[in-house]
Wavefront OBJ file of the C-alpha trace (Angstrom):
o trace
v -10.647 3.033 -25.066
v -10.742 4.571 -21.573
v -10.124 1.148 -19.960
v -7.125 0.600 -22.268
v -5.696 3.994 -21.284
v -6.158 3.245 -17.565
v -4.457 -0.112 -18.086
v -1.493 1.549 -19.826
v -1.134 4.122 -17.029
v -1.081 1.321 -14.439
v 1.590 -0.602 -16.339
v 3.801 2.452 -16.895
v 3.520 3.429 -13.218
v 4.521 -0.077 -12.143
v 7.676 -0.676 -14.179
v 10.459 -2.355 -12.196
v 9.228 -1.808 -8.666
v 11.279 -3.693 -6.101
v 9.719 -3.992 -2.673
v 10.972 -4.822 0.779
v 8.866 -5.884 3.722
v 10.150 -6.999 7.099
v 7.012 -7.290 9.202
v 4.615 -10.069 8.279
v 1.314 -9.095 6.682
v -1.492 -8.251 9.104
v -4.583 -10.412 8.581
v -7.866 -8.687 9.445
v -11.490 -9.497 8.643
v -11.445 -10.298 4.904
v -8.270 -8.272 4.166
v -4.534 -8.920 4.375
v -2.603 -5.654 4.857
v 1.104 -5.018 4.517
v 3.476 -2.103 4.039
v 6.094 -2.650 1.342
v 8.774 -0.245 0.164
v 10.371 0.481 -3.186
v 13.915 0.395 -1.794
v 15.881 -0.223 1.379
v 17.467 3.194 1.877
v 16.134 6.729 2.176
v 18.324 9.651 1.178
v 17.559 13.390 1.169
v 17.777 13.578 -2.638
v 15.237 10.847 -3.475
v 11.899 9.973 -1.823
v 11.129 6.404 -0.831
v 7.852 5.037 -2.175
v 5.974 2.912 0.351
v 2.771 1.050 -0.502
v -0.048 -0.146 1.681
v -0.909 -3.448 0.007
v -4.498 -4.535 0.638
v -5.454 -8.021 -0.530
v -9.189 -8.622 -0.180
v -10.964 -11.969 0.072
v -13.008 -12.902 -3.003
v -16.172 -10.801 -3.277
v -15.005 -8.152 -0.770
v -13.912 -4.610 -1.669
v -12.439 -1.417 -0.215
v -12.997 2.142 -1.383
v -11.294 4.821 -3.481
v -10.595 8.403 -2.287
v -14.079 9.361 -3.553
v -16.088 6.270 -2.576
v -19.240 7.297 -4.429
v -22.698 7.160 -2.886
v -21.642 5.120 0.148
v -18.440 3.813 1.727
v -15.322 5.395 3.216
v -11.852 5.862 1.708
v -8.785 4.203 3.205
v -6.799 6.555 5.458
v -3.177 6.366 6.607
v -1.771 8.035 9.734
v 2.021 7.764 9.545
v 4.315 7.410 12.566
v 7.711 8.337 11.161
v 11.135 8.869 12.704
v 12.535 12.394 12.945
v 13.669 13.700 9.585
v 10.963 11.994 7.498
v 7.666 13.258 6.087
v 4.868 11.428 4.244
v 3.023 12.673 1.187
v -0.592 11.960 0.251
v -1.869 8.601 -0.962
v -1.428 8.168 -4.721
v -4.707 6.485 -5.661
v -4.821 4.084 -8.615
v -7.919 4.301 -10.818
v -10.862 2.521 -9.147
v -13.451 0.083 -10.423
v -17.147 0.893 -10.439
v -18.817 -1.080 -7.643
v -22.608 -1.063 -8.067
v -24.502 -1.985 -4.894
v -28.228 -2.088 -5.593
v -29.180 1.369 -6.869
v -25.946 2.940 -5.530
v -22.735 3.484 -7.498
v -19.494 3.253 -5.537
v -15.812 3.298 -6.520
v -13.113 1.099 -5.097
v -10.927 -1.969 -5.337
v -11.405 -5.724 -5.408
v -8.720 -8.387 -5.281
v -5.528 -6.504 -4.471
v -4.507 -2.849 -4.519
v -1.341 -0.883 -3.787
v -1.884 2.568 -2.266
v 1.411 4.413 -2.770
v 2.853 7.150 -0.556
v 6.176 8.955 -0.977
v 8.297 9.299 2.170
v 10.768 12.181 1.938
v 13.817 12.999 4.015
v 14.316 16.437 5.510
v 17.643 17.982 6.471
v 17.094 16.557 9.979
v 17.451 12.967 8.707
v 19.943 11.066 10.889
v 23.167 10.193 9.085
v 22.930 6.450 9.717
v 21.102 3.771 11.612
v 17.898 1.814 11.638
v 14.427 3.203 11.119
v 10.923 1.801 11.371
v 8.090 3.226 9.308
v 4.664 2.637 10.813
v 1.219 3.592 9.639
v -2.195 3.244 11.198
v -4.469 2.234 8.349
v -8.246 2.642 8.528
v -10.485 1.183 5.846
v -13.972 -0.122 5.260
v -14.258 -3.583 3.689
v -17.633 -4.563 2.255
v -19.500 -7.377 0.556
v -23.149 -7.604 1.632
v -22.179 -6.037 4.961
v -19.405 -3.562 5.781
v -16.734 -3.957 8.453
v -14.579 -0.998 9.596
v -10.935 -2.042 10.096
v -7.989 -0.438 11.900
v -4.550 -2.032 11.510
v -0.978 -0.985 12.193
v 1.400 -2.664 9.739
v 5.059 -1.628 9.761
v 8.009 -1.694 7.401
v 10.784 -2.969 9.591
v 14.157 -2.236 11.071
v 17.701 -2.740 9.930
v 21.092 -1.066 9.612
v 21.959 0.782 6.422
v 24.268 3.567 5.276
v 21.392 6.070 5.769
v 18.144 5.942 7.736
v 16.258 3.169 6.035
v 13.769 0.400 5.949
v 15.853 -2.675 5.564
v 17.102 -6.210 5.737
v 14.354 -8.287 4.170
v 14.696 -10.171 0.908
v 13.760 -7.852 -1.941
v 10.820 -8.954 -4.011
v 9.451 -7.827 -7.293
v 5.848 -6.713 -7.570
v 4.977 -7.528 -11.141
v 1.864 -5.649 -12.255
v 0.116 -6.310 -15.524
v -3.388 -5.795 -16.863
v -5.762 -8.717 -16.886
v -8.693 -9.189 -19.275
v -10.940 -6.909 -17.201
v -8.467 -4.035 -17.434
v -7.515 -4.097 -13.769
v -4.000 -4.711 -12.492
v -3.076 -8.097 -11.168
v -0.003 -8.543 -9.039
v 2.309 -11.403 -8.252
v 4.246 -11.060 -5.012
v 6.694 -13.466 -3.420
v 6.730 -14.432 0.269
v 7.453 -11.282 2.330
v 9.766 -13.023 4.783
v 9.495 -13.246 8.537
v 8.369 -10.616 10.979
v 5.998 -9.729 13.764
v 2.246 -9.484 13.290
v 0.739 -6.292 14.579
v -2.795 -5.055 14.716
v -4.683 -2.257 16.416
l 1 2 3 4 5 6 7 8 9 10 11 12 13 14 15 16 17 18 19 20 21 22 23 24 25 26 27 28 29 30 31 32 33 34 35 36 37 38 39 40 41 42 43 44 45 46 47 48 49 50 51 52 53 54 55 56 57 58 59 60 61 62 63 64 65 66 67 68 69 70 71 72 73 74 75 76 77 78 79 80 81 82 83 84 85 86 87 88 89 90 91 92 93 94 95 96 97 98 99 100 101 102 103 104 105 106 107 108 109 110 111 112 113 114 115 116 117 118 119 120 121 122 123 124 125 126 127 128 129 130 131 132 133 134 135 136 137 138 139 140 141 142 143 144 145 146 147 148 149 150 151 152 153 154 155 156 157 158 159 160 161 162 163 164 165 166 167 168 169 170 171 172 173 174 175 176 177 178 179 180 181 182 183 184 185 186 187 188 189 190 191 192 193 194 195 196
């Protein structure tokens, strides 16, 4: 019953999300990382939802905000233009990740860690903007590897300060047999790889 409820919450939270990404995904040890956004424009009356998409190699996992008996949660340090502020990570429900006698909580496969970006009154009236985040996470299988990466959501020209100009893509989330979300994402387009 609890797994069915978690599955329903994931589906409801994921209805009709359109994402834009300009920079290419960053490939690190056992994880592909990318920032994607829910829209191309940011206005003072509506926050922009940006997701750090982590796609782990088979058998590897990252951690939830409360990792359990070992592990470290993913952290984001935003570098935003003037007039923008970032909220906290909105964590999806984790899986239980037993490691020997320890119980941990985290994600396998692919996860979207959502953050709302809000505009303040100091938001410029027009022009391009680049949203950057330094992401720190721990990826584990039988060993753990700390990772630091700096993906970006790119630049473009829009009516308001924005993240822009890439083909929109739909992130279709549904529940698989195990009760965890699976996602289908199209090619993010071209961009520059960044790390560190």
